Steps between C-alpha positions, in 0.01 A plus 500: 500500500685780673825504318547610138684167425183319615292709270721444199521116571118494506480690156390832642676809402559744802364850443834675482607264219172538326537881473825461328355277211422718207124526404376256231745221603379143484516390849526142403839574341653692796781312672623635836869409571605472856851534622648185640551478867864587613725198548734518800707194401766697315574750774510221767733297292722805435512569881602135576763505232648834631504374862664166395760689297575736794559190727731351248692815458536536878623134530751549236634813652526337838692208338741729318561708823577157684735399237675831481535519883639145508753579231596813678554318829700221321715761319577695816567194709747374239689832492514500872292804549219325670449188699181348628405184691185322554443369855248229534433421854293200576374399833518125544303321771706252693349196654585474871487150652396477862 
């Protein structure tokens, strides 16, 4: 038994705690309360929620910017101030007969 937790589980009172007990106290009625170990579930879940929220916000911003850019191009091309074309070049293979 090297750790104080092991001593308390075994029913032994460590010396530093024993000195804090007032003289004349019935040792059979002494209850030692330990602090519960820290749970990391809350901070991990909070971190995941923040990350997921950040990704959603970035996706929404990207979608809004895309819609605004498309609307701006549509308005400018309709008013004659801007024109654009999309060139799709495709290389088709031709079969040569011998």
